[in-house]
Structures are given as structure tokens and as C-alpha cells.
N, C-alpha and C positions, 0 to 999 in steps of 0.2 A: 635640785643638782642640773646644772647643765650638761646634757649627757656628753659634749662635745671637750668641754673643760675643766679641769678640776680645779674647782673655786678654790680650793685650799692653797693652791699654787698662789693664785693671785691673792688672795689675802696675806699671804706671807710677802710677797713682795711688795704690797701696803705698807705693812707692818717696818720694813725699813725705814721709812719717812716718820719721825717723830711726830708730824700733825697730820699724818693722813693723808697728804700730799700724791697723787695717784703720778706726779711726772715722770717716776721710773718706770710704772708700768707703762704709760703711755709711751715712752722712749721704746721701749721694746718691742712693744704692739708694732710701731710704727715703723722699725727694722724689720721684722717680722714683714709686715705686709709689703715693702719696698726690696728685698733681700728673698723672699718666698720664692715668688714665678720664676726668678731664675735659676734656684737651687732647683725649684722640679722641670724646670727648661731641661739643664742641667742632666740630670737623671734620664730624661727622653732621649737625647742627644748622645748621652754613653750607652744606651740601649741600642739608637738606630745604628752605632758606630760599633758595638760588638765591644764598647772600652769599659769593662767591669770596673776598672780603678776608676773611672771618672763616675759613674754610678755609685760607687760605693763611697766617695769623698764628696759626692753632693747630696747623698743619705745620710749621711754621718754630720753634715754640717746642721742639714735640716730639722736631722733626731736634736740637735742640741739646741737649737732656737726652739722647736715646739715644746720641748721639755721644759724648758726654762719659764713657757706661760703656759703649762697645764696642759698643753694639748697632747694629751695622751693618746689617743688614738693614731694621731699624724706619727706621734714617736717610735708607738712598736711598730705601724706600717714600715717607716723608714729603718728601723732596727732588721725587719726581716727581711730588707732591702739588702742590706750591708751582710747577712749570713747569705742570702742566696747568690749574691756578685762573691762574695769571697769564694764561694763553693763553685763558679762558675755554673751557674745552674740558670739557662737561658730562658726556659719557657716560666720556671718559677718566677723571676724577675719578668719577664713579660707581664703575668697575672698580675703581679704585685705594684708594678707600675699603675695598671687600671685603678687598683685598688688606694694608692699613691692619689692618683688626680681627685677621685671622690674626698679623700680624707682633708686634702688640702682644702678641699672648695670649702667644706665643712668648718674646718679652722679656723679659716679666713673669714669667713661670715661671722660667724662668732667674736672673733678679735674686733672686727668692723663696730658689732654692736657693743660688745664689752668697752671700746674706745670712743663712742659716743657716749655711751651713758656716763662716763666721767667727764663730758666736756661741757653738758649741759645743754 
């Protein structure tokens, strides 16, 4: 099992197609790869500006897209950022954003590998 991705989520996405066509999965991965870096950037911008609402919105959005693809570690980190920003915990948020960068890089790499594996 991939420690970064919950493959049961991937298998569920594949099951939505009658013939096992990975088109939905590939589309979701592509959207994540295109939009994810901007969401991470928004979290950083919010942190720099002390804008907890911006951080929370971006983390919430990234939590959803990572959860849809089974990137549970990234999803959990995003949820922790949401909680910290709601409570206006600046130092906690700062530490979590460092963790976010690492978790996003891991998820991004795993999803790129998965995307390539279905493209042949």
C-alpha cells in the first residue's frame, strides 16, 4: 500500500466507470496538480499577511481535493490548519504550513506516479 495515498479511494473512483476507464481519476488528478500549488500558495500568503480567513479557505479547499484522491496525510494536515486558523493560533499555523509543504510534495509526487501509470 502506498503510504501517501489511500488506494481504496482510488479504487472507488475507478469503480464509477463500468469498464474501469480511469478518465474520472485522471481528470481529478490533473485538477489537483493544476490547482493544488495555488492553494498552497494561498495558505502561505495568508500566513504572511496574518489573514487567517484566507488560510482557512485555501486549506479547506485543498483538504477536499486531497481527500477526494485519498491523500489522507495531506488532508489531515489541511484540517489541522483549519482548526489552528479558526483559533487564531499563529505559531501553530506556522508549524503546520511547514508540514503542509512536505505533505503536498509527497501527495503531488504520488499522484504524478499514479497518473503516469494509467497513461501507459
